[in-house]
C-alpha positions as CSV (number, residue, x, y, z in Angstrom):
1,M,0.0,0.0,0.0
2,T,1.3,3.5,-0.9
3,K,2.1,5.6,2.2
4,V,1.4,9.4,2.1
5,A,1.4,12.3,4.5
6,V,-0.8,15.4,4.4
7,E,0.2,18.8,5.6
8,P,-3.0,21.0,5.7
9,A,-3.1,24.7,5.5
10,S,-3.3,24.9,9.3
11,G,0.3,23.6,9.4
12,V,-0.7,20.4,11.2
13,Y,1.2,17.3,9.9
14,I,-1.0,14.2,9.4
15,D,0.6,10.7,8.9
16,L,-1.5,8.4,6.7
17,C,1.2,5.6,6.6
18,K,-0.5,3.3,9.0
19,E,-2.0,0.1,7.3
20,K,-5.8,-0.2,7.6
21,T,-8.3,-2.5,5.9
22,I,-10.5,-0.9,3.3
23,R,-14.1,-1.9,3.4
24,V,-15.7,-2.1,0.0
25,L,-19.5,-2.4,-0.9
26,H,-19.7,-3.8,-4.5
27,V,-23.2,-3.4,-6.2
28,D,-24.1,-5.3,-9.3
29,D,-27.1,-7.3,-10.5
30,D,-24.8,-10.2,-11.7
31,A,-24.2,-12.5,-8.7
32,G,-21.5,-14.4,-10.5
33,F,-19.6,-11.3,-11.4
34,L,-19.8,-10.1,-7.8
35,A,-18.3,-13.4,-6.6
36,V,-15.4,-13.2,-9.0
37,A,-14.8,-9.5,-8.2
38,K,-14.9,-10.2,-4.5
39,Q,-12.3,-13.0,-5.0
40,C,-10.0,-10.8,-7.0
41,L,-10.1,-7.9,-4.6
42,E,-9.7,-9.9,-1.4
43,E,-6.5,-11.7,-2.8
44,Q,-4.9,-8.7,-1.1
45,R,-5.7,-8.6,2.6
46,Q,-6.0,-4.9,2.2
47,F,-9.6,-5.2,1.0
48,E,-12.8,-6.5,2.8
49,V,-15.6,-6.8,0.2
50,D,-19.4,-6.9,0.8
51,T,-21.8,-7.3,-2.0
52,A,-25.4,-6.1,-3.0
53,L,-27.5,-7.2,-6.0
54,S,-29.4,-3.9,-6.2
55,A,-29.3,-0.2,-5.3
56,D,-32.0,-0.6,-2.8
57,E,-30.1,-3.5,-1.0
58,A,-27.0,-1.3,-1.1
59,L,-28.8,1.6,0.4
60,K,-30.0,-0.6,3.3
61,K,-26.5,-1.9,4.0
62,L,-25.1,1.7,3.9
63,R,-27.6,2.7,6.4
64,D,-26.6,0.0,8.8
65,S,-22.9,-0.2,8.3
66,E,-20.0,2.0,7.3
67,Y,-17.9,1.4,4.2
68,D,-14.8,3.2,2.9
69,V,-16.0,3.0,-0.8
70,V,-18.9,2.0,-3.0
71,V,-18.2,0.2,-6.4
72,T,-21.3,0.1,-8.5
73,D,-22.5,-1.0,-12.0
74,Y,-24.4,1.6,-14.0
75,Q,-27.3,-0.4,-15.5
76,M,-29.3,-2.4,-12.9
77,P,-33.0,-3.2,-12.4
78,G,-34.8,-0.6,-10.4
79,K,-32.3,2.2,-9.7
80,N,-29.1,2.6,-11.7
81,G,-25.7,3.5,-10.3
82,L,-26.1,7.3,-10.7
83,E,-29.5,7.2,-8.9
84,L,-27.9,5.2,-6.1
85,L,-25.2,8.0,-5.9
86,R,-27.8,10.8,-5.9
87,E,-29.8,9.1,-3.1
88,L,-26.6,8.6,-1.0
89,R,-25.8,12.3,-1.2
90,Q,-29.3,13.2,-0.3
91,E,-29.0,11.2,2.8
92,G,-25.7,13.1,3.7
93,N,-23.5,10.1,3.0
94,D,-20.3,11.3,1.3
95,V,-18.7,7.8,0.8
96,P,-16.7,7.8,-2.5
97,V,-18.5,6.0,-5.4
98,I,-16.7,4.3,-8.3
99,L,-18.7,3.4,-11.5
100,F,-17.4,0.0,-12.5
101,T,-19.3,-0.8,-15.7
102,C,-19.1,-1.7,-19.4
103,K,-18.1,1.2,-21.6
104,G,-21.2,3.0,-22.5
105,K,-22.0,6.2,-24.1
106,E,-19.7,9.1,-23.6
107,E,-22.6,11.1,-22.2
108,I,-23.1,8.6,-19.3
109,A,-19.4,9.0,-18.4
110,I,-19.7,12.7,-18.4
111,E,-22.9,12.6,-16.4
112,A,-21.3,10.3,-13.9
113,L,-18.3,12.5,-13.4
114,N,-20.6,15.5,-13.1
115,S,-22.7,13.7,-10.6
116,G,-19.8,13.3,-8.3
117,V,-18.6,9.8,-9.1
118,Y,-15.0,9.6,-8.0
119,R,-13.8,7.4,-11.0
120,Y,-15.3,5.7,-14.0
121,V,-13.6,2.3,-14.6
122,G,-14.5,0.0,-17.6
123,K,-15.1,-3.7,-17.1
124,E,-14.4,-4.7,-20.7
125,G,-11.0,-5.6,-22.1
126,N,-8.2,-7.3,-20.1
127,A,-9.7,-8.4,-16.8
128,E,-6.3,-8.1,-15.0
129,A,-5.8,-4.6,-16.1
130,A,-9.4,-3.7,-15.3
131,Y,-9.1,-5.0,-11.7
132,A,-5.7,-3.4,-11.3
133,E,-7.3,-0.1,-12.3
134,L,-10.2,-0.7,-9.9
135,K,-7.8,-1.4,-7.0
136,R,-5.8,1.8,-7.8
137,S,-9.0,3.8,-8.0
138,I,-10.3,2.3,-4.7
139,C,-7.0,3.1,-2.9
140,N,-6.9,6.7,-4.3
141,A,-10.5,7.3,-3.4
142,V,-10.1,6.0,0.2
143,R,-6.8,7.8,0.7
144,G,-8.3,11.0,-0.3
145,Q,-11.4,10.5,1.8
146,R,-9.3,9.6,4.8
147,A,-7.0,12.6,4.3
148,E,-10.0,15.0,4.1
149,K,-11.4,13.5,7.3
150,L,-8.1,13.7,9.2
151,L,-7.7,17.2,7.9
152,R,-11.1,18.2,9.2
153,E,-10.4,16.5,12.6
154,A,-6.9,18.2,12.8
155,E,-8.4,21.7,12.0
156,S,-11.2,21.0,14.5
157,L,-8.6,20.0,17.1
158,L,-6.5,23.1,16.3
159,H,-9.6,25.2,16.6
160,Q,-10.3,23.8,20.0
161,I,-6.7,24.3,21.1
162,T,-6.6,27.9,20.1
163,E,-10.0,28.6,21.6
164,N,-9.1,27.1,24.9
165,M,-5.5,27.8,25.2
166,Q,-4.3,29.9,28.2
167,D,-1.6,31.7,26.2
168,M,-2.4,34.3,23.5
169,L,-1.7,33.3,19.9
170,L,-1.5,36.1,17.3
171,L,-0.8,35.7,13.6
172,T,0.3,38.8,11.4
173,D,1.2,39.4,7.8
174,E,4.7,40.7,6.8
175,N,3.6,44.3,7.9
176,L,2.7,42.9,11.4
177,I,-1.1,43.5,10.7
178,C,-3.0,41.0,12.7
179,T,-4.7,38.2,10.6
180,F,-5.7,35.9,13.5
181,A,-6.2,36.3,17.3
182,S,-7.0,33.4,19.7
183,A,-10.0,33.6,22.0
184,S,-7.7,33.9,25.0
185,H,-7.3,37.6,24.2
186,K,-10.8,38.1,25.4
187,W,-10.2,37.0,29.0
188,I,-6.6,38.3,29.2
189,L,-6.8,41.6,27.5
190,G,-10.5,42.2,27.2
191,Y,-10.6,42.4,23.4
192,E,-12.8,40.2,21.1
193,P,-10.5,38.4,18.6
194,S,-12.4,40.2,15.8
195,E,-11.5,43.6,17.2
196,L,-7.8,42.8,16.8
197,I,-8.0,41.6,13.1
198,G,-6.5,44.3,10.9
199,R,-4.7,46.2,13.6
200,N,-0.9,46.6,13.8
201,V,0.6,44.8,16.9
202,Y,2.4,47.9,17.9
203,D,-0.9,49.5,18.7
204,L,-1.1,47.2,21.8
205,I,2.5,47.8,23.0
206,H,3.4,50.4,25.7
207,P,5.1,53.4,23.9
208,D,8.2,53.0,26.1
209,D,8.6,49.4,24.9
210,A,7.6,49.9,21.2
211,A,11.1,50.9,20.0
212,R,12.7,47.8,21.6
213,A,9.9,45.7,20.1
214,M,10.4,47.2,16.5
215,E,14.1,46.6,16.7
216,A,13.5,42.9,17.7
217,A,11.0,42.5,14.8
218,E,13.3,44.0,12.2
219,K,16.1,41.7,13.3
220,A,13.8,38.7,13.2
221,F,12.7,39.5,9.6
222,K,16.2,40.2,8.5
223,N,17.7,37.0,9.9
224,N,14.6,34.8,9.4
225,S,14.8,34.1,13.2
226,G,12.6,34.4,16.3
227,G,13.2,35.3,19.9
228,T,11.7,35.9,23.3
229,M,11.0,39.3,25.0
230,E,9.0,41.0,27.7
231,V,6.8,44.0,26.9
232,R,3.9,45.8,28.5
233,V,0.7,45.2,26.5
234,R,-2.4,47.5,26.7
235,R,-5.7,46.0,27.8
236,A,-9.1,47.1,26.5
237,D,-9.7,49.2,29.7
238,G,-6.4,51.1,29.1
239,S,-4.4,49.3,31.8
240,Y,-1.2,47.4,31.0
241,I,-0.1,43.9,31.7
242,L,3.5,42.6,31.5
243,S,3.6,40.0,28.7
244,E,6.3,37.4,27.9
245,G,6.1,36.5,24.2
246,I,7.8,34.3,21.7
247,G,7.9,35.4,18.0
248,K,8.4,33.2,15.0
249,I,8.8,34.1,11.3
250,L,6.1,32.4,9.0
251,T,7.1,31.5,5.5
252,D,5.5,30.0,2.4
253,K,6.6,26.8,0.6
254,N,9.1,29.0,-1.3
255,G,10.7,30.3,1.9
256,Q,9.3,33.7,1.4
257,V,8.3,35.6,4.6
258,T,4.6,35.8,5.0
259,G,4.2,37.2,8.5
260,M,4.9,36.4,12.2
261,M,3.4,34.2,14.9
262,F,3.4,35.5,18.4
263,S,2.7,33.3,21.4
264,S,2.5,35.3,24.7
265,R,1.3,35.0,28.2
266,D,0.5,37.4,31.1
267,I,3.4,37.4,33.6
268,T,2.2,40.3,35.7
269,E,1.5,38.2,38.8
270,R,4.4,36.0,38.2
271,K,6.7,39.1,38.1
272,K,5.1,40.3,41.3
273,I,5.7,36.9,42.9
274,E,9.3,36.9,41.7
275,E,9.8,40.4,43.0
276,K,8.4,39.4,46.4
277,L,10.6,36.3,46.3
278,R,13.7,38.4,45.5
279,A,12.8,40.7,48.4
280,S,12.2,37.7,50.6
281,E,15.5,36.1,49.5
282,K,17.3,39.4,50.2
283,R,15.8,39.6,53.7
284,F,16.6,35.9,54.2
285,R,20.2,36.4,53.0
286,E,20.6,39.6,55.2
287,T,19.2,37.6,58.2
288,L,21.6,34.8,57.5
289,D,24.4,37.2,57.0
290,N,23.7,38.9,60.4
291,M,23.1,35.8,62.4
292,I,25.3,35.1,65.4
293,E,24.8,31.4,64.5
294,G,27.2,30.2,61.7
295,C,25.5,29.1,58.5
296,Q,27.1,27.4,55.5
297,I,25.7,25.4,52.5
298,I,27.9,22.8,51.0
299,D,27.2,21.2,47.6
300,Y,27.5,17.4,46.7
301,G,31.1,18.1,45.6
302,W,31.9,19.5,49.1
303,R,32.2,23.0,47.7
304,Y,31.1,26.0,49.7
305,L,28.0,27.7,48.0
306,Y,27.1,30.0,50.9
307,V,28.9,31.1,54.0
308,N,27.8,33.8,56.5
309,D,30.1,36.0,58.4
310,A,29.6,34.1,61.6
311,A,30.6,30.8,60.0
312,A,33.7,32.4,58.4
313,K,34.7,33.7,61.8
314,H,34.2,30.3,63.4
315,G,36.6,28.9,60.8
316,R,39.1,31.8,61.5
317,T,39.0,32.9,57.9
318,T,36.9,35.0,55.4
319,K,33.9,34.2,53.2
320,E,36.0,35.1,50.1
321,K,38.6,32.4,51.0
322,L,35.9,29.8,51.3
323,L,33.3,30.4,48.6
324,G,33.9,28.3,45.5
325,K,36.4,26.0,47.2
326,T,36.0,22.6,48.7
327,M,36.2,21.8,52.4
328,M,39.3,19.6,51.7
329,E,41.0,22.6,50.0
330,S,40.2,25.0,52.8
331,Y,41.0,22.6,55.7
332,I,43.6,20.1,54.9
333,G,43.0,16.6,56.3
334,I,39.3,17.4,57.3
335,E,38.1,14.4,55.3
336,K,39.9,12.2,57.9
337,T,37.9,13.5,60.9
338,E,34.9,12.0,62.7
339,M,33.0,15.2,61.9
340,F,33.5,14.7,58.2
341,S,32.2,11.1,58.4
342,K,28.9,12.4,60.0
343,L,28.7,15.1,57.3
344,Q,29.1,12.3,54.7
345,S,26.4,10.3,56.3
346,C,23.9,13.2,56.2
347,M,24.9,14.0,52.6
348,Q,24.4,10.4,51.4
349,K,21.5,9.2,53.6
350,R,19.7,12.6,53.7
351,V,19.2,12.3,57.5
352,P,19.7,15.3,59.9
353,T,22.4,15.0,62.6
354,C,23.7,17.0,65.5
355,M,27.1,16.9,67.1
356,E,29.6,18.7,69.4
357,N,32.9,18.9,67.6
358,E,36.4,20.0,68.8
359,F,38.0,21.6,65.7
360,D,41.7,21.9,65.1
361,F,42.5,25.1,63.1
362,P,45.4,25.3,60.7
363,D,47.1,27.8,63.1
364,G,47.3,25.2,65.8
365,G,44.4,26.6,67.8
366,K,41.3,24.6,68.9
367,G,37.6,25.4,69.3
368,W,34.5,23.7,70.3
369,F,31.3,24.0,68.1
370,E,27.8,22.6,68.3
371,L,26.8,21.6,64.7
372,R,23.3,21.0,63.4
373,V,23.4,19.5,59.9
374,Q,20.4,19.3,57.6
375,P,20.0,17.8,54.0
376,V,19.0,20.5,51.6
377,P,18.4,20.3,47.7
378,E,21.9,21.8,47.1
379,G,23.7,19.3,49.5
380,I,23.8,20.0,53.2
381,L,23.2,23.0,55.5
382,I,25.4,23.4,58.5
383,L,24.4,25.6,61.4
384,S,27.2,26.2,64.0
385,I,27.4,27.7,67.4
386,D,30.8,28.5,69.0
387,I,30.6,26.7,72.4
388,T,34.3,27.1,73.3
389,E,33.6,29.3,76.3
390,R,30.9,27.0,77.4
391,K,33.2,24.1,77.3
392,K,35.8,25.9,79.3
393,A,33.1,26.7,81.8
394,E,31.9,23.1,81.9
395,Q,35.5,21.9,82.4
396,A,35.9,24.6,85.2
397,L,32.6,23.4,86.7
398,S,33.8,19.8,86.5
399,K,36.9,20.7,88.4
400,S,34.8,22.7,90.9
401,E,32.5,19.7,91.3
402,E,35.5,17.5,91.9
403,K,36.7,20.0,94.5
404,Y,33.2,20.1,96.1
405,R,33.0,16.4,96.2
406,K,36.4,16.2,97.9
407,L,35.3,18.8,100.5
408,F,32.0,17.0,100.8
409,E,33.6,13.6,101.5
410,E,36.4,15.0,103.8
411,A,34.0,17.2,105.9
412,I,34.3,16.5,109.7
413,D,30.6,16.7,110.1
414,A,28.3,14.1,108.7
415,I,26.3,15.3,105.5
416,F,23.2,13.5,104.2
417,V,21.2,14.6,101.1
418,A,17.6,13.3,100.8
419,D,14.7,13.8,98.4
420,A,12.6,16.5,100.1
421,E,9.4,14.9,98.8
422,T,10.0,11.2,99.6
423,G,12.7,11.3,102.3
424,I,14.9,8.8,100.5
425,L,18.6,9.3,101.0
426,I,20.5,9.9,97.7
427,D,24.0,10.8,98.9
428,C,26.2,11.0,102.0
429,N,29.8,11.5,103.0
430,R,32.4,9.4,104.9
431,A,31.6,11.1,108.2
432,A,27.9,10.0,107.8
433,T,29.0,6.4,107.6
434,A,31.2,6.8,110.7
435,L,28.3,8.5,112.6
436,T,25.8,5.8,111.8
437,G,28.2,2.7,111.6
438,R,26.6,1.9,108.2
439,A,28.3,1.6,104.8
440,K,27.4,4.1,102.1
441,S,25.7,1.4,100.1
442,E,23.4,0.8,103.1
443,L,22.5,4.4,103.5
444,I,21.8,5.3,99.8
445,G,18.2,4.4,99.2
446,M,17.2,4.2,102.8
447,H,14.5,6.4,104.2
448,Q,15.8,9.2,106.5
449,R,13.5,8.4,109.4
450,F,15.5,5.2,110.0
451,L,18.5,7.4,111.0
452,H,16.6,8.4,114.1
453,P,15.1,6.6,117.2
454,S,11.4,5.8,116.8
455,E,10.4,8.5,119.3
456,E,12.0,11.1,117.0
457,N,9.8,10.2,114.2
458,Q,6.5,11.9,113.4
459,G,4.4,10.0,110.9
460,E,6.2,9.7,107.5
461,F,9.4,11.8,108.4
462,S,11.4,12.4,111.4
463,R,10.6,15.6,113.5
464,T,13.6,17.6,112.4
465,F,13.3,16.6,108.7
466,E,9.7,17.8,108.6
467,Q,10.6,21.1,110.4
468,H,13.5,21.8,108.1
469,R,11.6,21.2,104.9
470,T,8.7,23.4,106.0
471,D,9.2,26.4,108.4
472,K,12.6,26.0,110.1
473,E,14.9,25.7,107.0
474,G,18.5,26.6,108.0
475,I,17.9,26.5,111.8
476,V,20.0,24.3,114.0
477,L,17.8,21.7,115.7
478,D,18.8,19.1,118.3
479,S,18.0,15.5,117.5
480,Q,19.3,12.0,117.9
481,V,20.7,9.3,115.6
482,I,20.6,5.6,116.2
483,T,23.6,3.7,114.9
484,K,23.6,0.2,113.3
485,N,24.4,-1.4,116.6
486,G,21.7,0.5,118.4
487,E,23.8,3.2,120.1
488,I,22.0,6.5,120.5
489,K,24.0,9.7,119.7
490,D,23.0,13.3,120.3
491,V,23.3,15.5,117.2
492,A,22.7,19.1,116.1
493,I,21.3,19.2,112.6
494,K,21.3,22.2,110.2
495,A,19.4,21.6,106.9
496,N,18.7,23.6,103.8
497,L,16.6,23.0,100.7
498,I,18.4,22.8,97.4
499,K,17.4,22.3,93.8
500,I,19.4,20.1,91.4
501,S,18.1,19.3,87.9
502,G,14.7,20.6,89.0
503,K,14.5,18.1,91.9
504,K,14.0,19.6,95.5
505,L,16.5,18.1,97.9
506,L,17.2,18.6,101.6
507,R,20.9,18.7,102.6
508,G,21.5,18.1,106.3
509,V,24.7,18.6,108.2
510,F,24.7,16.4,111.4
511,R,27.2,17.3,114.2
512,D,27.8,14.8,116.9
513,I,27.3,16.6,120.2
514,T,27.2,13.6,122.4
515,E,30.4,14.5,124.3
516,S,29.9,18.2,124.4
517,K,26.4,17.6,125.8
518,K,27.9,15.5,128.6
519,I,30.4,18.3,129.3
520,S,27.5,20.8,129.3
521,E,25.6,18.7,131.7
522,K,28.7,18.5,133.9
523,N,29.1,22.3,133.8
524,R,25.5,22.8,134.6
525,L,25.9,20.6,137.7
526,Q,29.0,22.6,138.8
527,A,27.1,25.8,138.2
528,R,24.3,24.5,140.5
529,L,26.9,23.7,143.2
530,L,28.5,27.2,143.0
531,N,25.2,28.8,143.1
532,A,24.5,27.0,146.3
533,V,27.6,28.5,148.0
534,G,26.8,31.5,150.2
535,Q,29.9,33.5,149.1
536,A,30.0,35.7,145.9
537,I,32.1,33.9,143.2
538,V,33.2,35.9,140.1
539,A,35.4,34.5,137.2
540,T,37.1,36.4,134.4
541,D,39.2,35.7,131.4
542,L,42.8,36.9,131.2
543,E,41.7,40.4,130.1
544,G,39.5,40.7,133.2
545,N,36.2,40.3,131.3
546,I,33.5,38.6,133.5
547,T,32.7,35.1,132.5
548,Y,30.9,33.8,135.6
549,W,28.8,35.6,138.2
550,N,26.9,33.4,140.8
551,R,23.6,34.2,142.7
552,A,25.6,35.3,145.8
553,A,27.4,37.8,143.7
554,E,24.0,39.0,142.3
555,Q,22.9,39.6,145.9
556,L,26.2,41.2,147.1
557,Y,26.7,43.6,144.2
558,G,23.1,44.2,143.0
559,W,24.0,43.3,139.3
560,Q,22.3,40.4,137.6
561,E,24.5,37.8,135.8
562,A,23.2,38.9,132.3
563,E,24.0,42.5,133.0
564,V,27.7,41.8,133.8
565,L,28.8,39.0,131.6
566,G,31.4,40.3,129.1
567,R,32.1,43.5,131.1
568,N,35.5,44.2,132.6
569,I,35.6,43.5,136.4
570,V,37.6,46.8,137.0
571,D,34.5,48.6,135.7
572,V,32.0,46.8,137.9
573,T,33.3,45.9,141.4
574,P,35.9,48.3,142.8
575,A,35.1,51.7,144.4
576,E,36.8,54.7,142.9
577,T,39.4,54.6,145.6
578,S,40.2,51.0,144.8
579,Q,40.7,51.3,141.0
580,E,44.5,51.3,141.1
581,Q,44.4,48.4,143.6
582,A,42.1,46.4,141.4
583,M,44.3,46.8,138.4
584,D,47.4,45.8,140.5
585,I,45.5,42.6,141.6
586,M,44.6,41.7,138.0
587,N,48.2,42.2,136.9
588,R,49.4,39.8,139.6
589,L,46.8,37.2,138.7
590,I,47.7,37.4,135.0
591,K,51.3,36.6,136.1
592,G,50.0,33.6,137.9
593,E,50.3,34.9,141.4
594,H,47.7,34.7,144.1
595,W,46.2,37.5,146.2
596,S,44.0,37.7,149.3
597,G,43.1,40.7,151.4
598,E,40.6,43.5,152.2
599,F,39.1,45.3,149.2
600,I,36.8,48.3,149.1
601,A,34.0,47.3,146.8
602,K,31.0,49.2,145.2
603,R,27.4,48.0,144.7
604,R,25.2,48.8,141.7
605,S,23.3,51.4,143.8
606,G,26.7,53.2,144.4
607,T,27.1,52.3,148.1
608,I,30.6,51.3,149.2
609,F,31.5,48.4,151.5
610,P,34.6,46.5,152.7
611,A,35.1,43.0,151.4
612,I,37.6,40.2,152.0
613,V,38.7,39.0,148.5
614,T,40.7,35.9,147.6
């Protein structure tokens, strides 16, 4: 089968090369001839032949089925071939009709061709030649019919495209006078397409853009080329839009320029968005540039695409020295570091990561940085914070904590730390283990109430623990501790509330006062005995300051103990005439000598009396 292609006036290229069976309806009143003709035509698989013995039978079949071509005899009973053709056309059927008959009068042939018969083929003569001619005629008729159909469909499709396209399509002649405008001009510019036909395209272009547009058009005509440009185009209401257009030269089959085709679209909103985007990008870049946090973007080849001032400062370099270079070029040996391995993992697996990294600078210095790495379309984004000072502070704090722990452990007093809410012991020092006779492992996790005898406990906590965690924080309270072997020890406890990692704790310092309490008790007994003596007894320190004043002294001198304790005895007991004697006595006593004799003393009331003093 011959293969052809059709290029309609619309410029749409239609391929007719695909093989397709041709359905033929052969009409003849000779059944034998129909059978022979069917066999001859169907020898080639190209044809599928149906037959009819009359025009009426043919009309019925044509109403029920579709055929590509009708081959009919001229002279038949009832209606002849031309009458069949006329009736088909009256019914709106434009199927090609070939008159395959014996040579008749010349008038019949002329009438047939005038009636719209596609071809007049004679039956007589050489049968092989006749059928060969018939086959060629059928093929040519069908080919033409199919081409016309495809052309109509293509032009219909082109019409639908131009009617519904979002872009504006404009065709002009060689003088740039509009010859066609798509329907999209209506909703984009407000013009009916018919309003634009016959107008010069420059009528629509903003005066300030017209010269540039003319220059581009002249260049296109001269070089038989096209191009893209942006111009302002006037709408029907007088306002302007920004249009992006592509121009192409149109030529005829001889290559002569016939005009131009312009395809354009409204980019006003796009330009506004682009402008906002540029402004946003500018603000974003300014924000990044002025961040305290370092920011850098690395591409897949490990090249610096963006570096802000903070990141350059972190690297002890400048942006200019980094941009366009790879990390390996900027920091020799960086690819061997653990940090680079984590950067590679983020680059390849596209998973964010965070790390604290100690960086060795080319000048031998070191710095600590907290890095947050994110995958981005360009590669990876690295945000960095210089934590060198924080690390130094942490190291100093660690040393301080170590020092505190040493002081804590070596303190003479026992120290216990308990959860203020539950009373569970969470820490203690060595003195605490010595006080209780329990190992540290026994004390940690134990409830604080088990440190005290049962009579010291009030409900869930010990008496002093409850007081210290409520209204007597920081006050020294006396209590008792029971050791592992059951020994009761007297203690003085001072406790304060502290917070560590958001948890409220009570830290108590326990001082063993068992021995001092025994001494105090002994002193109280001695004081009671001295108070029972009928003579006045006064004690001083080496500087003469009164440290003891019994009841007999209160009665003799008229001064209460609380009034004289801490005062110098020379200011309290001697009369004015005995001041020098009193000082001499004190000097002797300081030297370790003894003195006894009569002494003129003075009462609180000012009266003077003699006394024997030893």
